[in-house]
All heavy atoms as a GROMACS GRO file, in nm:
protein
  447
    1MET      N    1   0.081  -0.109  -0.005
    1MET     CA    2   0.003   0.000   0.002
    1MET      C    3   0.094   0.120  -0.002
    1MET      O    4   0.063   0.219  -0.073
    1MET     CB    5  -0.094  -0.001   0.119
    1MET     CG    6  -0.190   0.118   0.128
    1MET     SD    7  -0.304   0.129  -0.008
    1MET     CE    8  -0.426   0.019   0.050
    2ALA      N    9   0.195   0.134   0.076
    2ALA     CA   10   0.281   0.245   0.080
    2ALA      C   11   0.349   0.265  -0.056
    2ALA      O   12   0.356   0.387  -0.104
    2ALA     CB   13   0.393   0.218   0.185
    3TRP      N   14   0.374   0.160  -0.124
    3TRP     CA   15   0.434   0.178  -0.265
    3TRP      C   16   0.333   0.241  -0.360
    3TRP      O   17   0.368   0.324  -0.432
    3TRP     CB   18   0.479   0.039  -0.309
    3TRP     CG   19   0.521   0.037  -0.457
    3TRP    CD1   20   0.644   0.088  -0.502
    3TRP    CD2   21   0.463  -0.021  -0.569
    3TRP    NE1   22   0.657   0.063  -0.638
    3TRP    CE2   23   0.547  -0.001  -0.679
    3TRP    CE3   24   0.337  -0.088  -0.587
    3TRP    CZ2   25   0.505  -0.043  -0.807
    3TRP    CZ3   26   0.300  -0.126  -0.703
    3TRP    CH2   27   0.390  -0.109  -0.819
    4VAL      N   28   0.207   0.195  -0.345
    4VAL     CA   29   0.102   0.255  -0.439
    4VAL      C   30   0.072   0.388  -0.403
    4VAL      O   31   0.062   0.479  -0.483
    4VAL     CB   32  -0.030   0.168  -0.417
    4VAL    CG1   33  -0.147   0.230  -0.491
    4VAL    CG2   34  -0.007   0.023  -0.476
    5LEU      N   35   0.068   0.425  -0.277
    5LEU     CA   36   0.027   0.569  -0.232
    5LEU      C   37   0.138   0.672  -0.268
    5LEU      O   38   0.097   0.789  -0.283
    5LEU     CB   39   0.014   0.565  -0.075
    5LEU     CG   40  -0.105   0.493  -0.026
    5LEU    CD1   41  -0.115   0.494   0.125
    5LEU    CD2   42  -0.244   0.552  -0.080
    6ARG      N   43   0.262   0.636  -0.290
    6ARG     CA   44   0.362   0.738  -0.328
    6ARG      C   45   0.357   0.772  -0.473
    6ARG      O   46   0.422   0.867  -0.508
    6ARG     CB   47   0.505   0.680  -0.294
    6ARG     CG   48   0.544   0.544  -0.356
    6ARG     CD   49   0.622   0.579  -0.479
    6ARG     NE   50   0.659   0.456  -0.559
    6ARG     CZ   51   0.713   0.451  -0.664
    6ARG    NH1   52   0.751   0.562  -0.720
    6ARG    NH2   53   0.733   0.336  -0.727
    7GLN      N   54   0.283   0.700  -0.552
    7GLN     CA   55   0.275   0.724  -0.700
    7GLN      C   56   0.179   0.845  -0.724
    7GLN      O   57   0.071   0.847  -0.669
    7GLN     CB   58   0.234   0.609  -0.774
    7GLN     CG   59   0.327   0.487  -0.757
    7GLN     CD   60   0.289   0.371  -0.839
    7GLN    OE1   61   0.277   0.380  -0.960
    7GLN    NE2   62   0.267   0.257  -0.777
    8GLU      N   63   0.225   0.932  -0.812
    8GLU     CA   64   0.143   1.043  -0.848
    8GLU      C   65   0.032   1.004  -0.937
    8GLU      O   66   0.051   0.900  -1.015
    8GLU     CB   67   0.224   1.145  -0.914
    8GLU     CG   68   0.328   1.215  -0.822
    8GLU     CD   69   0.408   1.320  -0.885
    8GLU    OE1   70   0.350   1.384  -0.988
    8GLU    OE2   71   0.516   1.353  -0.850
    9ASN      N   72  -0.078   1.078  -0.940
    9ASN     CA   73  -0.198   1.048  -1.042
    9ASN      C   74  -0.254   0.910  -1.029
    9ASN      O   75  -0.291   0.852  -1.125
    9ASN     CB   76  -0.148   1.073  -1.175
    9ASN     CG   77  -0.104   1.215  -1.197
    9ASN    OD1   78  -0.172   1.309  -1.150
    9ASN    ND2   79   0.004   1.237  -1.276
   10LEU      N   80  -0.249   0.852  -0.902
   10LEU     CA   81  -0.295   0.716  -0.878
   10LEU      C   82  -0.384   0.714  -0.760
   10LEU      O   83  -0.344   0.785  -0.650
   10LEU     CB   84  -0.188   0.629  -0.865
   10LEU     CG   85  -0.230   0.475  -0.859
   10LEU    CD1   86  -0.178   0.411  -0.992
   10LEU    CD2   87  -0.170   0.415  -0.741
   11VAL      N   88  -0.495   0.656  -0.770
   11VAL     CA   89  -0.585   0.644  -0.641
   11VAL      C   90  -0.592   0.504  -0.610
   11VAL      O   91  -0.620   0.422  -0.692
   11VAL     CB   92  -0.724   0.705  -0.678
   11VAL    CG1   93  -0.820   0.682  -0.554
   11VAL    CG2   94  -0.714   0.846  -0.718
   12ALA      N   95  -0.574   0.487  -0.482
   12ALA     CA   96  -0.580   0.346  -0.425
   12ALA      C   97  -0.716   0.325  -0.365
   12ALA      O   98  -0.763   0.407  -0.294
   12ALA     CB   99  -0.471   0.322  -0.313
   13ILE      N  100  -0.779   0.212  -0.401
   13ILE     CA  101  -0.914   0.184  -0.343
   13ILE      C  102  -0.902   0.044  -0.282
   13ILE      O  103  -0.925  -0.062  -0.335
   13ILE     CB  104  -1.020   0.181  -0.452
   13ILE    CG1  105  -1.019   0.314  -0.521
   13ILE    CG2  106  -1.160   0.158  -0.387
   13ILE    CD1  107  -1.124   0.306  -0.645
   14PRO      N  108  -0.841   0.042  -0.152
   14PRO     CA  109  -0.822  -0.084  -0.089
   14PRO      C  110  -0.942  -0.147  -0.034
   14PRO      O  111  -1.046  -0.080  -0.003
   14PRO     CB  112  -0.734  -0.049   0.036
   14PRO     CG  113  -0.773   0.093   0.061
   14PRO     CD  114  -0.805   0.163  -0.068
   15ARG      N  115  -0.943  -0.266  -0.031
   15ARG     CA  116  -1.060  -0.359   0.017
   15ARG      C  117  -1.012  -0.410   0.146
   15ARG      O  118  -0.902  -0.458   0.161
   15ARG     CB  119  -1.087  -0.470  -0.084
   15ARG     CG  120  -1.200  -0.551  -0.036
   15ARG     CD  121  -1.228  -0.661  -0.142
   15ARG     NE  122  -1.305  -0.768  -0.070
   15ARG     CZ  123  -1.323  -0.891  -0.122
   15ARG    NH1  124  -1.269  -0.914  -0.233
   15ARG    NH2  125  -1.395  -0.974  -0.064
   16THR      N  126  -1.112  -0.407   0.248
   16THR     CA  127  -1.077  -0.464   0.374
   16THR      C  128  -1.199  -0.531   0.432
   16THR      O  129  -1.312  -0.497   0.411
   16THR     CB  130  -1.020  -0.351   0.468
   16THR    OG1  131  -0.983  -0.418   0.598
   16THR    CG2  132  -1.121  -0.247   0.496
   17SER      N  133  -1.177  -0.631   0.519
   17SER     CA  134  -1.288  -0.700   0.575
   17SER      C  135  -1.273  -0.698   0.731
   17SER      O  136  -1.347  -0.759   0.791
   17SER     CB  137  -1.285  -0.847   0.533
   17SER     OG  138  -1.152  -0.905   0.560
   18SER      N  139  -1.188  -0.612   0.780
   18SER     CA  140  -1.171  -0.593   0.929
   18SER      C  141  -1.123  -0.458   0.959
   18SER      O  142  -1.053  -0.394   0.877
   18SER     CB  143  -1.068  -0.704   0.980
   18SER     OG  144  -0.936  -0.682   0.937
   19ARG      N  145  -1.145  -0.423   1.084
   19ARG     CA  146  -1.105  -0.295   1.126
   19ARG      C  147  -0.950  -0.290   1.138
   19ARG      O  148  -0.889  -0.185   1.107
   19ARG     CB  149  -1.159  -0.259   1.263
   19ARG     CG  150  -1.318  -0.226   1.252
   19ARG     CD  151  -1.363  -0.201   1.398
   19ARG     NE  152  -1.507  -0.187   1.384
   19ARG     CZ  153  -1.572  -0.071   1.425
   19ARG    NH1  154  -1.503   0.025   1.478
   19ARG    NH2  155  -1.708  -0.072   1.415
   20GLU      N  156  -0.888  -0.406   1.174
   20GLU     CA  157  -0.745  -0.409   1.183
   20GLU      C  158  -0.679  -0.395   1.053
   20GLU      O  159  -0.584  -0.312   1.040
   20GLU     CB  160  -0.698  -0.535   1.248
   20GLU     CG  161  -0.549  -0.553   1.264
   20GLU     CD  162  -0.489  -0.444   1.348
   20GLU    OE1  163  -0.561  -0.393   1.440
   20GLU    OE2  164  -0.377  -0.413   1.334
   21HIS      N  165  -0.731  -0.448   0.949
   21HIS     CA  166  -0.680  -0.419   0.815
   21HIS      C  167  -0.698  -0.283   0.770
   21HIS      O  168  -0.607  -0.224   0.710
   21HIS     CB  169  -0.750  -0.527   0.719
   21HIS     CG  170  -0.672  -0.540   0.583
   21HIS    ND1  171  -0.733  -0.606   0.483
   21HIS    CD2  172  -0.546  -0.493   0.545
   21HIS    CE1  173  -0.643  -0.598   0.373
   21HIS    NE2  174  -0.534  -0.531   0.421
   22MET      N  175  -0.809  -0.221   0.805
   22MET     CA  176  -0.832  -0.084   0.767
   22MET      C  177  -0.730   0.001   0.840
   22MET      O  178  -0.672   0.099   0.779
   22MET     CB  179  -0.973  -0.039   0.815
   22MET     CG  180  -0.996   0.105   0.782
   22MET     SD  181  -1.151   0.169   0.858
   22MET     CE  182  -1.113   0.172   1.025
   23ARG      N  183  -0.702  -0.025   0.961
   23ARG     CA  184  -0.590   0.051   1.038
   23ARG      C  185  -0.458   0.042   0.969
   23ARG      O  186  -0.381   0.139   0.960
   23ARG     CB  187  -0.583   0.012   1.185
   23ARG     CG  188  -0.695   0.072   1.270
   23ARG     CD  189  -0.662   0.027   1.420
   23ARG     NE  190  -0.791   0.024   1.486
   23ARG     CZ  191  -0.859  -0.094   1.510
   23ARG    NH1  192  -0.808  -0.206   1.488
   23ARG    NH2  193  -0.972  -0.094   1.572
   24GLU      N  194  -0.424  -0.078   0.924
   24GLU     CA  195  -0.299  -0.106   0.859
   24GLU      C  196  -0.290  -0.018   0.728
   24GLU      O  197  -0.185   0.033   0.690
   24GLU     CB  198  -0.276  -0.251   0.829
   24GLU     CG  199  -0.253  -0.334   0.954
   24GLU     CD  200  -0.258  -0.482   0.927
   24GLU    OE1  201  -0.283  -0.524   0.811
   24GLU    OE2  202  -0.228  -0.560   1.012
   25ASN      N  203  -0.406  -0.019   0.643
   25ASN     CA  204  -0.409   0.064   0.526
   25ASN      C  205  -0.392   0.209   0.560
   25ASN      O  206  -0.309   0.274   0.484
   25ASN     CB  207  -0.540   0.040   0.456
   25ASN     CG  208  -0.555  -0.098   0.392
   25ASN    OD1  209  -0.456  -0.169   0.366
   25ASN    ND2  210  -0.681  -0.143   0.366
   26VAL      N  211  -0.448   0.261   0.658
   26VAL     CA  212  -0.428   0.400   0.696
   26VAL      C  213  -0.287   0.430   0.732
   26VAL      O  214  -0.230   0.524   0.686
   26VAL     CB  215  -0.535   0.441   0.810
   26VAL    CG1  216  -0.498   0.576   0.854
   26VAL    CG2  217  -0.676   0.434   0.750
   27LEU      N  218  -0.228   0.342   0.810
   27LEU     CA  219  -0.087   0.367   0.857
   27LEU      C  220   0.009   0.350   0.743
   27LEU      O  221   0.120   0.407   0.757
   27LEU     CB  222  -0.061   0.266   0.970
   27LEU     CG  223  -0.135   0.285   1.108
   27LEU    CD1  224  -0.110   0.170   1.200
   27LEU    CD2  225  -0.098   0.425   1.160
   28ALA      N  226  -0.027   0.290   0.638
   28ALA     CA  227   0.061   0.279   0.522
   28ALA      C  228   0.113   0.420   0.468
   28ALA      O  229   0.214   0.432   0.414
   28ALA     CB  230   0.001   0.200   0.406
   29SER      N  231   0.021   0.520   0.484
   29SER     CA  232   0.059   0.653   0.439
   29SER      C  233   0.177   0.709   0.524
   29SER      O  234   0.238   0.805   0.481
   29SER     CB  235  -0.052   0.752   0.453
   29SER     OG  236  -0.100   0.764   0.576
   30ASP      N  237   0.208   0.646   0.642
   30ASP     CA  238   0.322   0.702   0.720
   30ASP      C  239   0.449   0.637   0.693
   30ASP      O  240   0.553   0.664   0.743
   30ASP     CB  241   0.283   0.685   0.876
   30ASP     CG  242   0.174   0.768   0.921
   30ASP    OD1  243   0.156   0.883   0.856
   30ASP    OD2  244   0.099   0.736   1.010
   31ILE      N  245   0.437   0.530   0.603
   31ILE     CA  246   0.568   0.451   0.572
   31ILE      C  247   0.638   0.530   0.461
   31ILE      O  248   0.582   0.563   0.356
   31ILE     CB  249   0.531   0.306   0.527
   31ILE    CG1  250   0.456   0.238   0.645
   31ILE    CG2  251   0.651   0.244   0.479
   31ILE    CD1  252   0.398   0.098   0.597
   32HIS      N  253   0.768   0.543   0.477
   32HIS     CA  254   0.848   0.604   0.378
   32HIS      C  255   0.953   0.500   0.330
   32HIS      O  256   1.035   0.454   0.403
   32HIS     CB  257   0.922   0.731   0.424
   32HIS     CG  258   0.829   0.837   0.476
   32HIS    ND1  259   0.761   0.913   0.386
   32HIS    CD2  260   0.784   0.871   0.592
   32HIS    CE1  261   0.679   0.994   0.457
   32HIS    NE2  262   0.696   0.969   0.582
   33LEU      N  263   0.940   0.463   0.199
   33LEU     CA  264   1.029   0.352   0.147
   33LEU      C  265   1.154   0.417   0.094
   33LEU      O  266   1.157   0.532   0.037
   33LEU     CB  267   0.956   0.286   0.034
   33LEU     CG  268   0.820   0.210   0.077
   33LEU    CD1  269   0.754   0.169  -0.046
   33LEU    CD2  270   0.858   0.094   0.169
   34SER      N  271   1.272   0.349   0.112
   34SER     CA  272   1.400   0.393   0.063
   34SER      C  273   1.403   0.382  -0.093
   34SER      O  274   1.317   0.314  -0.148
   34SER     CB  275   1.508   0.316   0.121
   34SER     OG  276   1.506   0.180   0.075
   35SER      N  277   1.494   0.449  -0.147
   35SER     CA  278   1.510   0.451  -0.287
   35SER      C  279   1.537   0.306  -0.342
   35SER      O  280   1.485   0.274  -0.445
   35SER     CB  281   1.624   0.546  -0.333
   35SER     OG  282   1.587   0.677  -0.305
   36SER      N  283   1.611   0.231  -0.272
   36SER     CA  284   1.649   0.103  -0.320
   36SER      C  285   1.528   0.016  -0.298
   36SER      O  286   1.504  -0.075  -0.392
   36SER     CB  287   1.759   0.039  -0.227
   36SER     OG  288   1.736   0.036  -0.088
   37SER      N  289   1.439   0.026  -0.202
   37SER     CA  290   1.320  -0.052  -0.191
   37SER      C  291   1.228  -0.019  -0.296
   37SER      O  292   1.164  -0.107  -0.359
   37SER     CB  293   1.252  -0.022  -0.050
   37SER     OG  294   1.328  -0.075   0.053
   38LEU      N  295   1.215   0.116  -0.327
   38LEU     CA  296   1.126   0.154  -0.443
   38LEU      C  297   1.173   0.100  -0.576
   38LEU      O  298   1.101   0.050  -0.661
   38LEU     CB  299   1.114   0.298  -0.447
   38LEU     CG  300   1.038   0.367  -0.325
   38LEU    CD1  301   1.055   0.516  -0.340
   38LEU    CD2  302   0.901   0.328  -0.341
   39ALA      N  303   1.309   0.106  -0.601
   39ALA     CA  304   1.359   0.048  -0.725
   39ALA      C  305   1.333  -0.108  -0.736
   39ALA      O  306   1.296  -0.154  -0.840
   39ALA     CB  307   1.507   0.076  -0.730
   40ALA      N  308   1.350  -0.176  -0.627
   40ALA     CA  309   1.327  -0.312  -0.626
   40ALA      C  310   1.172  -0.347  -0.659
   40ALA      O  311   1.142  -0.431  -0.731
   40ALA     CB  312   1.365  -0.391  -0.490
   41LEU      N  313   1.088  -0.278  -0.596
   41LEU     CA  314   0.939  -0.293  -0.623
   41LEU      C  315   0.907  -0.248  -0.764
   41LEU      O  316   0.829  -0.328  -0.828
   41LEU     CB  317   0.853  -0.208  -0.522
   41LEU     CG  318   0.856  -0.262  -0.375
   41LEU    CD1  319   0.806  -0.152  -0.285
   41LEU    CD2  320   0.768  -0.384  -0.374
   42ASP      N  321   0.963  -0.148  -0.813
   42ASP     CA  322   0.937  -0.101  -0.945
   42ASP      C  323   0.989  -0.207  -1.045
   42ASP      O  324   0.928  -0.225  -1.155
   42ASP     CB  325   1.001   0.035  -0.979
   42ASP     CG  326   0.928   0.147  -0.907
   42ASP    OD1  327   0.814   0.133  -0.876
   42ASP    OD2  328   1.001   0.257  -0.893
   43ALA      N  329   1.102  -0.279  -1.021
   43ALA     CA  330   1.148  -0.379  -1.112
   43ALA      C  331   1.053  -0.502  -1.114
   43ALA      O  332   1.036  -0.561  -1.221
   43ALA     CB  333   1.289  -0.413  -1.065
   44VAL      N  334   1.009  -0.540  -1.001
   44VAL     CA  335   0.906  -0.657  -0.991
   44VAL      C  336   0.776  -0.613  -1.048
   44VAL      O  337   0.708  -0.697  -1.117
   44VAL     CB  338   0.899  -0.708  -0.844
   44VAL    CG1  339   0.798  -0.814  -0.837
   44VAL    CG2  340   1.037  -0.754  -0.802
   45PHE      N  341   0.718  -0.498  -1.026
   45PHE     CA  342   0.589  -0.454  -1.072
   45PHE      C  343   0.596  -0.343  -1.170
   45PHE      O  344   0.554  -0.233  -1.143
   45PHE     CB  345   0.509  -0.416  -0.944
   45PHE     CG  346   0.493  -0.523  -0.845
   45PHE    CD1  347   0.566  -0.527  -0.730
   45PHE    CD2  348   0.396  -0.626  -0.864
   45PHE    CE1  349   0.549  -0.629  -0.632
   45PHE    CE2  350   0.388  -0.730  -0.772
   45PHE     CZ  351   0.466  -0.730  -0.657
   46ALA      N  352   0.654  -0.369  -1.280
   46ALA     CA  353   0.686  -0.271  -1.380
   46ALA      C  354   0.552  -0.236  -1.438
   46ALA      O  355   0.457  -0.315  -1.460
   46ALA     CB  356   0.775  -0.323  -1.490
   47PRO      N  357   0.527  -0.102  -1.488
   47PRO     CA  358   0.402  -0.064  -1.543
   47PRO      C  359   0.391  -0.129  -1.680
   47PRO      O  360   0.489  -0.162  -1.743
   47PRO     CB  361   0.413   0.090  -1.558
   47PRO     CG  362   0.562   0.118  -1.549
   47PRO     CD  363   0.626   0.006  -1.470
   48PRO      N  364   0.271  -0.150  -1.737
   48PRO     CA  365   0.249  -0.206  -1.866
   48PRO      C  366   0.313  -0.109  -1.974
   48PRO      O  367   0.318   0.009  -1.958
   48PRO     CB  368   0.102  -0.218  -1.883
   48PRO     CG  369   0.047  -0.134  -1.778
   48PRO     CD  370   0.147  -0.116  -1.670
   49LYS      N  371   0.359  -0.177  -2.082
   49LYS     CA  372   0.414  -0.097  -2.193
   49LYS      C  373   0.318  -0.039  -2.287
   49LYS      O  374   0.340   0.045  -2.364
   49LYS     CB  375   0.508  -0.192  -2.274
   49LYS     CG  376   0.638  -0.235  -2.182
   49LYS     CD  377   0.727  -0.307  -2.272
   49LYS     CE  378   0.839  -0.380  -2.194
   49LYS     NZ  379   0.898  -0.309  -2.081
   50GLN      N  380   0.185  -0.085  -2.267
   50GLN     CA  381   0.087  -0.033  -2.356
   50GLN      C  382  -0.052  -0.032  -2.278
   50GLN      O  383  -0.048  -0.097  -2.173
   50GLN     CB  384   0.063  -0.125  -2.486
   50GLN     CG  385   0.030  -0.257  -2.456
   50GLN     CD  386   0.032  -0.339  -2.589
   50GLN    OE1  387   0.091  -0.299  -2.691
   50GLN    NE2  388  -0.030  -0.454  -2.587
   51LYS      N  389  -0.157   0.044  -2.326
   51LYS     CA  390  -0.274   0.044  -2.244
   51LYS      C  391  -0.335  -0.096  -2.259
   51LYS      O  392  -0.325  -0.177  -2.357
   51LYS     CB  393  -0.372   0.145  -2.316
   51LYS     CG  394  -0.336   0.282  -2.294
   51LYS     CD  395  -0.442   0.376  -2.352
   51LYS     CE  396  -0.409   0.515  -2.322
   51LYS     NZ  397  -0.509   0.611  -2.370
   52ARG      N  398  -0.408  -0.127  -2.147
   52ARG     CA  399  -0.482  -0.254  -2.132
   52ARG      C  400  -0.596  -0.246  -2.045
   52ARG      O  401  -0.601  -0.159  -1.955
   52ARG     CB  402  -0.386  -0.376  -2.096
   52ARG     CG  403  -0.329  -0.360  -1.957
   52ARG     CD  404  -0.246  -0.474  -1.926
   52ARG     NE  405  -0.244  -0.490  -1.781
   52ARG     CZ  406  -0.176  -0.582  -1.711
   52ARG    NH1  407  -0.097  -0.658  -1.782
   52ARG    NH2  408  -0.175  -0.588  -1.586
   53SER      N  409  -0.702  -0.331  -2.064
   53SER     CA  410  -0.816  -0.320  -1.980
   53SER      C  411  -0.789  -0.378  -1.841
   53SER      O  412  -0.695  -0.461  -1.826
   53SER     CB  413  -0.925  -0.404  -2.036
   53SER     OG  414  -0.963  -0.363  -2.166
   54LEU      N  415  -0.859  -0.326  -1.743
   54LEU     CA  416  -0.834  -0.373  -1.606
   54LEU      C  417  -0.901  -0.509  -1.596
   54LEU      O  418  -1.005  -0.542  -1.654
   54LEU     CB  419  -0.902  -0.277  -1.506
   54LEU     CG  420  -0.844  -0.140  -1.495
   54LEU    CD1  421  -0.920  -0.052  -1.407
   54LEU    CD2  422  -0.696  -0.146  -1.446
   55GLU      N  423  -0.843  -0.590  -1.508
   55GLU     CA  424  -0.905  -0.726  -1.484
   55GLU      C  425  -1.037  -0.713  -1.405
   55GLU      O  426  -1.034  -0.627  -1.312
   55GLU     CB  427  -0.809  -0.818  -1.414
   55GLU     CG  428  -0.684  -0.854  -1.497
   55GLU     CD  429  -0.587  -0.944  -1.409
   55GLU    OE1  430  -0.633  -1.019  -1.325
   55GLU    OE2  431  -0.466  -0.935  -1.441
   56MET      N  432  -1.126  -0.794  -1.421
   56MET     CA  433  -1.248  -0.796  -1.340
   56MET      C  434  -1.240  -0.913  -1.249
   56MET      O  435  -1.203  -1.018  -1.292
   56MET     CB  436  -1.369  -0.813  -1.438
   56MET     CG  437  -1.389  -0.696  -1.532
   56MET     SD  438  -1.411  -0.535  -1.451
   56MET     CE  439  -1.568  -0.555  -1.391
   57ILE      N  440  -1.264  -0.888  -1.120
   57ILE     CA  441  -1.261  -0.998  -1.030
   57ILE      C  442  -1.401  -1.026  -0.966
   57ILE      O  443  -1.485  -0.943  -0.970
   57ILE     CB  444  -1.165  -0.961  -0.910
   57ILE    CG1  445  -1.198  -0.829  -0.850
   57ILE    CG2  446  -1.018  -0.967  -0.968
   57ILE    CD1  447  -1.106  -0.810  -0.726
   0.00000   0.00000   0.00000
């Protein structure tokens, strides 16, 4: 969640089934990831190279 929240022009819509999970989601805004952590996450979860439809669950 902290990785998603730091991105510009992006809105996170988290799903939660408990108050504890909701608290964790809120606290994610206080987490500051290092440059190396962000680079590692960006490498694993690279943005798509072209537009594509969102998956439906």
